[in-house]
C-alpha positions in Angstrom: 71.6 155.9 60.0 74.0 158.4 61.8 77.4 156.4 63.1 77.8 159.4 65.6 76.6 159.1 69.4 73.8 161.3 70.6 75.0 165.3 71.4 72.7 164.7 74.3 75.4 161.8 75.9 78.4 163.7 77.9 82.0 162.8 76.9 84.1 160.4 78.8 85.9 162.0 82.0 89.5 163.0 80.5 88.0 163.1 76.6 86.3 166.7 77.3 87.6 168.9 74.4 85.7 172.4 73.9 83.2 172.1 71.2 84.0 174.4 68.1 82.2 177.4 67.0 81.1 178.2 63.5 84.0 180.6 63.0 86.4 177.6 63.7 84.5 175.2 61.8 84.9 177.6 58.7 88.6 177.8 59.2 88.6 173.8 58.6 85.8 173.7 55.9 85.8 174.9 52.9 82.2 176.0 53.4 80.2 179.3 53.7 79.4 180.3 57.1 75.8 180.5 56.7 76.0 176.9 55.6 77.8 175.1 58.2 75.0 173.7 60.4 73.4 172.0 57.2 76.8 170.7 56.1 77.4 169.3 59.7 73.7 167.4 59.3 75.1 166.1 56.2 78.3 164.9 57.4 76.8 163.2 60.9 78.7 165.8 62.9 77.2 166.0 66.5 76.0 169.6 67.3 74.8 171.4 70.5 72.5 173.9 69.6 71.4 176.5 72.1 69.1 179.6 71.8 66.8 179.6 69.1 63.5 179.8 71.6 60.1 182.1 70.6 60.1 185.7 71.6 56.3 185.5 70.7 55.7 188.8 68.5 59.2 189.8 68.5 60.4 186.5 66.5 63.1 184.1 67.9 66.4 184.4 69.7 69.1 183.8 67.8 70.4 180.2 67.8 74.1 179.5 68.4 75.8 176.1 67.2 79.0 174.3 68.6 80.4 171.3 66.6 82.4 168.4 68.1 86.0 168.5 67.6 86.7 165.0 66.6 83.5 165.0 64.3 84.5 168.0 62.4 88.2 167.0 61.6 86.8 163.6 60.3 84.3 165.6 58.5 87.1 167.9 57.4 88.8 165.1 55.3 85.6 163.7 54.2 84.5 167.0 52.7 87.9 167.7 51.3 88.1 164.1 49.4 84.5 164.9 48.0 82.7 161.9 50.1 80.0 164.3 51.2 77.9 165.5 48.9 77.4 169.1 49.4 75.7 171.8 46.9 78.2 173.8 45.3 76.6 176.9 46.0 77.5 176.1 50.2 81.1 175.9 49.4 83.6 178.8 49.2 85.8 176.7 46.9 83.8 176.5 44.1 82.8 179.7 41.6 78.9 179.5 42.4 79.8 179.7 46.1 82.2 182.8 45.8 79.6 184.2 43.3 76.9 183.9 46.0 79.3 185.3 48.7 80.2 187.9 47.1 76.3 189.0 46.1 74.9 188.6 50.2 78.2 191.2 51.0 77.4 193.1 48.3 73.6 193.2 49.4 74.0 193.6 52.8 76.3 196.8 52.5 74.3 198.5 50.1 71.0 198.1 52.7 73.3 199.1 55.3 74.2 202.2 53.3 70.8 203.2 52.3 69.9 202.6 55.9 72.5 205.0 57.2 71.7 207.6 54.3 67.8 207.6 55.5 68.8 208.1 59.0 71.4 210.7 58.1 68.1 212.6 56.2 65.6 212.0 58.8 67.8 213.5 61.5 68.6 216.7 59.0 65.2 217.3 58.8 64.0 216.9 62.0 66.6 219.7 62.9 65.3 221.8 59.7 61.9 221.4 61.0 63.1 222.7 64.5 65.3 225.5 63.2 62.0 226.7 61.0 59.7 226.6 64.0 62.4 228.6 66.1 62.6 231.1 63.6 59.0 231.6 62.8 57.9 232.3 65.7 
């Protein structure tokens, strides 16, 4: 059972502190950015989600997460002391996590380079065809 209050319940007046983004949480936790929402669930951190609604044929809108600052600070201490059971591949301070992050970045950069090369080749091919058609007539 979670010991945190419901995220839909408003904070008492005067105690409202801005909720933290994924980027701010990754600065406090040794967790890879993609896994912050999962680790927040494991650590009983209150989360506000926005977006993610269906776009029909075009997939879904991106989901944006915000995390309760007090819960994040409590969970940071729990995570560093090892009281939250997090898979090693989620963490940035383990060899498995660093290896997974390296391969994800490498794959992203490789696919981006291939896409850029294909776009440039397509543009050059179109220009070649236009030049050929103009010189033949």
